[in-house]
N, C-alpha and C positions, 0 to 999 in steps of 0.2 A: 609346176615347182621345176624349174630348169636344174640340171647337173650340178651347177655351182652353188645352188641354195642351200646344199647340205650345212656348208662350213657356216651360215647365218645362223643357224637354229642351234647354236651353242653344243654342237658335237665335237668340237674342239677341247680336248683337255686343256685346262690352264697351266701356265709353267708355275711350279712350287720347287723349295729348296728342298733336297733330299736330307733327312737327319742323318746320313750316314757320311755321306761323302761332300754334303754341303755345297753341291751344286744343282742350277737350276734344271728342273726336266722336266718332260709332259708326258711319261709313260706313268701310268697309275700304280705297276710294281716296283719300280725303280728303286725304292728303301731295300725289299725283298732281294732284288738283284745284289745290290752291292754288299748287303749283308754277306751273301752266299760268296762273291767274289773274295770279300776280307777273309771268308772263312779260308777259302783255297790258297789267298796270298796276303798273310798277316801284313798291317803295315808296319813299318819301321817304327819304332818307339824309343830306339836307342840314341844311334849315331845322329840321325839326320830325322825326326819326325815332321811330319806334313805341317804340324800345327806351328812350327818356328820356321819353316820357308822350305825343309826337304834339300837334298844333297845335290841336286842340280840345280837350287834355285841361287844364283849369283847372290842374292838379296837375304839368304840365311840369315837368322838373328847371330848367330856365332861366327858367322865370317864380316857382316858387319861391325859387331863389338870388337871383334879381334882389330880391323881396320882402325877403326876410332880410338881405340886403346880404352874402350868401356871395361874390358876382363881383367883390367888391373883396381877395379874398385867392384867389389862384390855387390854393394848396395844400388850404385849406377845401372850395373850389367842388369841384375834382378829386376828392377825397376822395369829397364827397357824390354826385359824377356818377357814378363808380362804383358807390358803393353803389345809386344810384337804379335802375340798369341791371340787377343781376346777375341772371343768370338769362333775361335779355330779348334779348341780342343775340346774334343766330346765328354760331356758331362761336367764340363766347366760353365757356371754363368758367367755371363759378359762382367755383372758386377762385380763377383768375386776376385775376378782377374783383377778389376780395376783395384777394389782395394788392396788386394797384395802388392799392387803396383806401388801405390800411395803409401802403404806401409813402408816399404824400402825407401822411398823417396823420403818421407818422414824421418826415419833413420838416416839417411846422408847430411838432411837440413841439419838435425839435432848433432851430428859429429860436426859438421862445420860451423856451428854456432858455439861448440864448446872450444873449438881448436881450430881456429879461422887461418 
C-alpha cells in the first residue's frame, strides 16, 4: 500500500453539522469545543442574535424589516421573523417555527378579510 492509500481506506472523518454552531466540520469533538467556546463567550441573545442574522449582517431580519416597512405591521413582522430563523435557533424545531409563521400570516389574512 502506498503513502496516499490511507485516504482511500475511510480514515477521513466525514463532514457533519455541529449541533451547537450549525456549521459543517470534520473534527469528531467539534460539538464539545463549540460548547466550551460558548461558555467562555456566551452568544448574543438580545440585541442581534445569530439566528436572526447577527449585528454584522446587513440582512439581519430587523434591518430588512425596517427597510421594507414590515415593522409597522406586527403580524407581517412576526411572520417574517419566524421564517427568517427557521432551523437556526437552538432548540426550536423547524416545524414549530413554520407553524408560528403561519399563525401570524393567518391572523393578517383574517384582519384583511374583515377590514379590506
